C-alpha positions in Angstrom: -37.8 11.1 8.7 -34.2 9.9 8.1 -31.5 12.5 9.0 -29.2 13.5 6.1 -25.7 12.2 6.9 -22.8 14.6 7.4 -20.4 12.3 5.5 -20.9 9.6 2.9 -17.9 7.5 2.2 -17.9 5.6 -1.1 -15.6 2.6 -0.6 -15.1 0.3 2.4 -11.4 -0.7 2.0 -8.9 0.3 4.7 -8.8 4.0 3.6 -12.5 4.4 3.4 -13.2 2.6 6.6 -10.5 4.6 8.4 -11.9 7.9 7.2 -15.4 6.8 8.3 -14.0 5.8 11.8 -12.2 9.1 12.2 -15.2 11.1 11.2 -17.7 9.1 13.3 -15.4 9.3 16.3 -15.6 13.1 16.0 -19.4 13.0 16.3 -20.4 13.2 12.6 -23.2 11.1 11.1 -21.4 8.8 8.6 -22.6 6.2 6.0 -20.3 4.0 4.0 -21.4 2.7 0.6 -19.8 -0.6 -0.6 -21.4 -3.8 -2.0 -18.6 -5.9 -0.6 -16.5 -4.3 2.1 -12.8 -5.3 2.1 -13.0 -7.2 -1.2 -10.8 -4.9 -3.3 -7.0 -4.5 -3.4 -6.6 -4.8 0.3 -7.9 -8.4 0.2 -4.8 -9.4 -1.9 -2.3 -6.9 -0.3 0.6 -8.2 1.8 0.4 -5.3 4.3 4.0 -4.1 4.3 4.5 -0.7 6.1 7.7 0.1 4.2 8.5 3.9 4.0 12.2 3.1 3.5 12.2 0.1 1.2 9.5 1.8 -0.9 11.4 5.1 -1.3 12.2 5.2 -5.0 14.1 7.6 -7.2 12.4 10.8 -8.0 9.4 10.4 -5.6 10.5 12.8 -2.9 7.1 14.2 -2.0 5.6 10.7 -1.9 8.4 9.5 0.3 7.7 12.3 2.7 4.1 11.2 3.0 5.1 7.6 3.5 7.4 8.5 6.4 4.8 10.7 7.9 2.2 8.0 7.8 4.7 5.4 9.2 5.3 7.7 12.1 1.6 7.7 12.8 1.1 3.9 12.6 2.1 3.0 16.2 -0.5 5.4 17.7 -3.0 4.5 15.0 -2.6 0.8 15.8 -3.0 1.3 19.5 -6.1 3.4 19.1 -7.6 1.0 16.6 -6.9 -2.1 18.8 -8.7 -0.4 21.7 -11.6 0.8 19.5 -12.2 -2.4 17.7 -11.3 -4.8 20.6 -9.3 -7.0 18.3 -5.7 -7.6 17.1 -4.8 -7.2 13.4 -1.3 -8.6 13.1 0.8 -5.4 13.5 4.4 -6.6 13.7 7.6 -4.6 14.2 10.5 -7.0 13.5 11.7 -4.8 10.6 12.6 -5.6 7.0 15.6 -7.2 5.4 16.4 -6.2 1.8 18.7 -8.8 0.2 20.5 -9.5 -3.1 21.0 -13.1 -4.3 23.7 -12.4 -6.9 26.4 -9.8 -7.4 24.3 -8.0 -10.0 21.3 -8.1 -7.6 23.3 -6.7 -4.8 24.7 -3.9 -7.0 21.2 -3.0 -8.1 20.0 -2.9 -4.5 23.0 -0.9 -3.3 22.1 1.9 -5.7 18.7 2.2 -4.1 20.1 2.0 -0.6 22.6 4.9 -1.4 19.6 7.0 -2.6 17.6 6.2 0.5 20.4 6.9 2.9 21.0 10.1 1.1 17.5 11.1 2.1 18.4 10.3 5.8 16.2 7.2 5.8 17.2 4.4 8.3 18.7 1.5 6.3 21.9 -0.2 7.2 23.9 -2.5 4.9 24.8 -5.9 6.3 27.4 -8.6 5.4 26.1 -12.0 4.4 27.1 -13.4 7.8 25.2 -10.6 9.6 22.1 -11.3 7.5 22.1 -15.0 8.4 22.7 -14.2 12.1 19.4 -12.3 11.9 17.6 -14.9 9.6 19.3 -18.3 9.4 16.7 -19.4 6.9 18.3 -17.3 4.2 20.1 -19.1 1.4 23.9 -19.4 1.7 24.0 -17.9 -1.8 22.7 -14.5 -0.7 25.5 -12.1 -1.4 24.5 -9.3 1.0 21.7 -7.0 2.1 20.5 -4.3 4.5 18.1 -3.9 7.4 15.3 -1.3 7.6 14.3 -1.6 11.2 11.4 0.8 10.9 9.7 -1.0 8.0 7.0 -3.1 9.6 3.8 -5.1 8.6 0.1 -5.6 9.3 -2.4 -8.2 8.1 -4.7 -6.2 5.7 -7.6 -8.6 6.0 -7.7 -8.4 9.7 -7.1 -4.7 9.5 -10.2 -4.2 7.4 -12.2 -6.2 10.0 -10.9 -4.1 12.8 -11.6 -0.8 11.0 -15.1 -1.9 10.2 -15.7 -2.8 13.8 -14.3 0.5 15.0 -16.3 2.5 12.5 -19.5 0.8 13.4 -18.9 1.1 17.1 -18.3 4.8 16.6 -21.7 5.1 14.9 -21.0 4.7 11.2 -23.5 2.8 9.1 -22.6 0.5 6.2 -24.9 0.5 3.2 -24.3 -2.7 1.1 -24.8 -1.3 -2.3 -22.7 0.1 -5.2 -22.7 3.8 -6.2 -23.0 4.3 -9.9 -22.9 8.1 -9.8 -22.1 10.7 -7.2 -25.5 12.2 -7.8 -27.0 9.1 -6.1 -25.3 10.1 -2.9 -27.0 12.6 -0.5 -24.7 13.9 2.2 -23.1 17.2 3.3 -19.7 15.8 2.2 -19.0 12.9 0.0 -15.6 11.1 0.2 -14.7 9.0 -2.8 -12.3 6.2 -1.5 -13.3 3.6 -4.1 -9.9 2.6 -5.4 -10.0 1.9 -9.1 -13.7 2.7 -9.1 -12.9 6.3 -8.4 -12.1 6.9 -12.1 -15.7 6.4 -13.3 -17.1 8.4 -10.4 -14.7 11.4 -10.6 -13.1 11.4 -14.1 -9.7 11.4 -12.5 -6.8 9.4 -14.1 -6.9 6.3 -11.8 -6.0 3.1 -13.6 -5.9 -0.5 -12.5 -2.4 -2.0 -12.0 -2.6 -5.8 -11.6 -0.7 -7.6 -8.9 -0.5 -11.4 -8.4 0.2 -12.7 -4.9 0.7 -16.2 -3.4 0.0 -17.4 0.1 1.9 -20.3 1.6 1.6 -22.0 5.0 4.3 -23.5 7.1 4.2 -27.3 7.4 2.2 -28.7 10.3 0.6 -25.3 10.8 3.7 -24.2 12.6 5.3 -20.7 12.5 7.4 -19.6 9.5 11.2 -20.1 9.8 11.8 -16.4 9.6 10.4 -13.4 11.4 11.5 -10.3 9.3 9.8 -9.2 6.2 12.3 -10.1 3.4 12.4 -8.0 0.2 14.8 -9.4 -2.3 16.3 -9.5 -5.8 16.9 -12.9 -7.1 18.5 -13.2 -10.6 16.8 -9.9 -11.5 13.4 -10.9 -10.2 12.0 -8.7 -7.4 10.0 -10.5 -4.6 8.8 -10.0 -1.1 8.2 -12.5 1.7 5.9 -11.5 4.5 5.6 -14.0 7.5 2.5 -14.1 9.7 2.3 -15.4 13.3 -0.3 -17.9 12.3 2.1 -19.7 9.9 1.1 -17.9 6.7 3.7 -16.4 4.3 2.7 -13.9 1.6 4.7 -13.8 -1.6 4.4 -11.1 -4.1 3.9 -9.4 -6.3 3.7 -8.8 -10.0 3.2 -5.3 -11.4 1.2 -5.5 -14.6 -0.6 -2.8 -16.7 -3.7 -5.0 -17.0 -7.3 -4.9 -15.6 -8.0 -8.6 -15.3 -7.7 -10.6 -12.1 -6.7 -13.9 -13.6 -3.8 -15.8 -12.0 -1.2 -17.0 -14.5 1.1 -19.9 -14.3 4.1 -17.8 -15.3 3.6 -15.4 -12.5 3.3 -18.2 -10.0 6.5 -19.8 -11.3 8.5 -16.6 -11.1 7.4 -15.7 -7.6 8.0 -19.2 -6.3 11.4 -19.5 -7.9 12.6 -16.2 -6.6 11.2 -16.8 -3.1 12.7 -20.3 -2.9 16.1 -19.0 -4.1 16.1 -16.6 -1.1 14.6 -19.0 1.5 15.0 -22.6 0.3 12.8 -24.1 3.0 9.7 -22.4 1.4 9.8 -25.3 -1.1 8.3 -27.5 1.6 5.5 -25.0 2.5 1.9 -25.6 1.4 0.6 -23.4 -1.4 -2.8 -22.3 -0.1 -3.9 -19.4 -2.3 -3.0 -17.6 -5.5 -4.9 -14.4 -6.2 -4.7 -11.2 -8.2 -5.9 -7.7 -7.3 -6.0 -4.3 -8.9 -4.0 -1.4 -7.3 -5.4 2.1 -8.1 -2.5 3.7 -9.9 -2.0 7.3 -11.0 0.2 9.0 -13.7 2.7 10.0 -11.0 2.3 7.0 -8.8 1.1 9.2 -5.9 -2.3 9.3 -4.2 -5.0 11.8 -5.0 -6.2 13.5 -1.9 -8.5 16.5 -1.4 -11.4 18.4 -3.0 -12.6 17.4 -6.5 -12.3 20.4 -8.8 -15.7 21.7 -9.8 -17.6 19.5 -7.4 -18.3 21.3 -4.1 -18.7 18.9 -1.2 -16.8 16.1 -2.9 -13.4 14.9 -1.5 -11.2 12.3 -3.1 -8.9 9.7 -1.3 -7.7 7.3 -3.9 -4.8 6.4 -6.1 -2.6 4.9 -3.4 -1.2 2.3 -5.7 1.4 0.2 -3.7 1.0 2.2 -0.5 -2.7 1.9 0.5 -2.1 0.1 3.8 0.9 2.2 4.8 -0.9 5.5 4.0 -4.2 4.6 5.7 -3.4 6.6 9.0 -2.3 9.8 7.4 -5.0 9.7 4.7 -7.7 9.2 7.3 -6.4 12.0 9.6 -6.0 14.5 6.8 -9.3 13.8 5.1 -11.2 13.8 8.4 -9.7 17.1 9.4 -10.7 18.6 6.0 -14.2 17.3 6.5 -14.5 18.8 10.0 -12.8 22.1 9.6 -12.8 22.8 5.8 -9.1 23.6 6.1 -6.6 21.6 4.1 -3.4 20.5 5.8 -0.3 21.6 3.9 0.6 17.9 3.6 -2.2 17.5 1.1 -0.9 20.1 -1.4 1.3 17.9 -3.6 -1.4 15.3 -3.9 -4.4 17.5 -4.7 -6.7 16.3 -7.5 -6.3 19.6 -9.4 -2.8 18.6 -10.3 -4.3 16.6 -13.2 -6.4 19.4 -14.6 -5.6 21.2 -17.8 -3.9 24.1 -16.0 -1.5 21.7 -14.3 -0.4 19.9 -17.5 2.8 21.9 -17.9 3.8 21.4 -14.2 3.0 17.7 -14.5 5.2 17.4 -17.6 8.1 19.1 -15.9 7.7 16.8 -12.8 7.6 13.7 -15.1 10.7 14.8 -16.9 12.5 15.3 -13.6 11.4 11.9 -12.3 12.6 10.3 -15.6 16.0 11.9 -15.2 16.2 10.7 -11.6 15.3 7.2 -12.6 17.8 7.1 -15.3 20.5 8.2 -12.9 19.5 5.5 -10.5 19.2 2.7 -13.2 15.4 2.9 -13.2 14.6 -0.8 -13.3 14.0 -0.5 -9.5 11.4 2.3 -9.9 9.7 1.8 -13.3 7.5 4.5 -14.9 3.9 3.5 -15.5 4.8 2.8 -19.2 7.6 0.5 -18.0 5.4 -1.4 -15.6 4.3 -3.8 -18.3 3.0 -7.3 -18.1 5.6 -10.1 -18.3 
């Protein structure tokens, strides 16, 4: 007779697999349900670990969680490399944030001022200092800043490593979809299904489309730059993520749509902005154009913790732009909750019950505060969900 598992994880993206690994490593019987592990948002994601550059106006609690998870990444990466027996592209050169024009630089400086006010490590640089660090940057770039603690990882390789670590620890992958939580039999069920969590839990998780390009350096050489570059180019926001194998990831659009079609307009905008910042990219090979769906929430923060009215069901979803960065802290907090039944105080601001009827007034007040903060900071940098419209 089969033994009932202690934990069933629904979803085999980075978050679900990391939770499965952490739980299995603590001696629990774990099964992971997913028809196609690693095929969701993480397959398209660039893998930036950017607690500083992703700190936006009015998102204080989320910024705190991002910085906490970033602090856990070095130890998490070392443990995972040993457990999986493989590398997954964890790089620590840091991130440059640049502005092409005077207007772009002014926009970026407002955000840097906010970030430095929070005590986050970001240092403005003159154009000459930027090009000393990255000679490939265009001479037109007016200025920028360096965030030395903002790193990167390759999400596709990360998923493979997490799967290997989870299976080595004893977790079992079940290659099938879960249509209803009543179909899952386990002591604790963890829903880490990204956008699919909405149908399973009733929580307000919505798809936010992102289109991403992958280039490759000519002759299969290494890219001409080593830092992640996040830039503003004539009002267009873009990031460039170099890989050691010659790949460069360009992204990403933010569209309130649920399709995964790649559009010519998005490709044009991303390429134009990227080449404006690093002209040599015009000679790179375009090897992939893809779109994925981020799991967004009304307040752009993840949903972590017990599902109201459903004993034995925990939720770990809604990570939106931050799924890769938040993988270590999410896995640690949810695994601890599974094992001990005690919720770490870090979970409190992200509990699922913040979206219940009793929390409506508090949510409205928080939304008004965030709107005021964005207005003070010229909110184009940190759009509300309603502002994140398709171009």
